[in-house]
C-alpha positions in Angstrom: 0.0 0.0 0.0 1.4 3.4 -1.0 1.7 5.9 1.7 0.5 9.4 1.0 2.6 12.5 1.8 1.6 15.5 3.8 1.9 18.1 1.1 -1.3 19.7 -0.3 -0.7 18.2 -3.7 -1.1 14.7 -2.2 -4.7 15.3 -1.2 -7.7 14.8 -3.5 -10.1 17.7 -4.1 -12.6 16.4 -1.5 -9.9 16.1 1.1 -8.8 19.8 0.5 -12.3 20.8 1.7 -11.2 20.2 5.3 -8.1 22.3 4.9 -9.9 25.5 3.8 -13.4 25.4 5.2 -16.0 27.7 3.7 -18.5 29.5 6.0 -21.1 26.8 5.2 -18.5 24.0 5.9 -17.6 25.6 9.2 -21.3 25.8 10.3 -22.0 22.1 9.5 -19.6 20.5 12.1 -20.9 22.9 14.7 -24.5 22.0 14.0 -23.5 18.3 14.1 -21.7 19.0 17.4 -24.9 20.3 19.1 -27.1 17.5 17.5 -24.8 14.7 18.8 -24.7 15.6 22.5 -21.7 17.9 22.4 -19.3 15.2 21.2 -16.6 16.6 18.9 -15.4 13.2 17.8 -18.8 11.9 16.6 -19.7 15.2 14.9 -16.3 15.2 13.1 -16.9 11.6 11.9 -20.4 12.5 10.6 -19.0 15.6 8.9 -16.4 13.5 7.1 -19.0 11.0 6.1 -21.3 13.7 4.7 -18.4 15.3 2.8 -17.1 12.0 1.5 -13.7 12.3 3.2 -11.6 9.4 4.3 -11.6 8.7 8.0 -8.8 10.5 9.7 -7.9 12.6 6.7 -7.1 16.3 6.8 -5.8 18.5 9.5 -9.0 19.0 11.4 -9.1 17.0 14.6 -11.7 16.7 17.3 -9.6 19.1 19.4 -9.5 21.6 16.5 -13.2 21.3 16.1 -13.8 21.9 19.8 -11.5 25.0 19.6 -13.5 26.3 16.6 -16.7 25.7 18.5 -15.3 27.6 21.5 -14.4 30.5 19.3 -17.9 30.5 17.8 -19.5 30.5 21.2 -17.2 33.3 22.3 -17.8 35.6 19.2 -21.1 34.3 17.8 -19.5 34.3 14.3 -17.6 32.0 12.0 -15.5 34.8 10.6 -11.8 34.1 10.5 -10.1 36.8 12.5 -7.0 38.5 11.4 -3.7 37.5 13.0 -2.2 39.4 15.9 -0.7 42.0 13.5 0.8 45.3 14.7 -0.2 46.9 17.9 -2.4 50.0 17.6 -0.5 53.3 18.1 -2.1 55.9 20.3 -3.3 59.1 18.5 -1.2 61.2 20.8 1.9 59.4 19.7 1.0 60.0 16.1 0.4 63.8 16.8 3.8 64.0 18.6 5.6 62.4 15.7 3.9 64.6 13.2 4.8 67.7 15.2 8.4 66.6 15.5 8.7 65.9 11.8 7.2 69.3 11.0 9.6 71.0 13.4 12.5 69.1 11.9 11.6 70.0 8.4 11.1 73.7 9.2 14.4 73.9 11.1 16.2 72.2 8.1 14.7 74.7 5.8 15.6 77.6 8.1 19.3 76.7 8.3 
């Protein structure tokens, strides 16, 4: 039996569904989770059966599903949030820098 690799080119189109879940595909496992007595493993198995995925294929695990459900319960949305990104800069800091730049440019022109 030939063993499959872990790169994305080794997965069939139906297996890639799990890697990039659409909004509809994120809602289905959550719905199955609540229908099956809050059991992530059973809901994930039923999701894979409905989507025609092999058992145990794809990066989504029962723990990952539970984490996605926790985020859904916290935010009430399936939207993918941006990464941590840059920290916000206070408006006073922006004004201070703008003033300093203006003073520096006016003093450079004055000399």
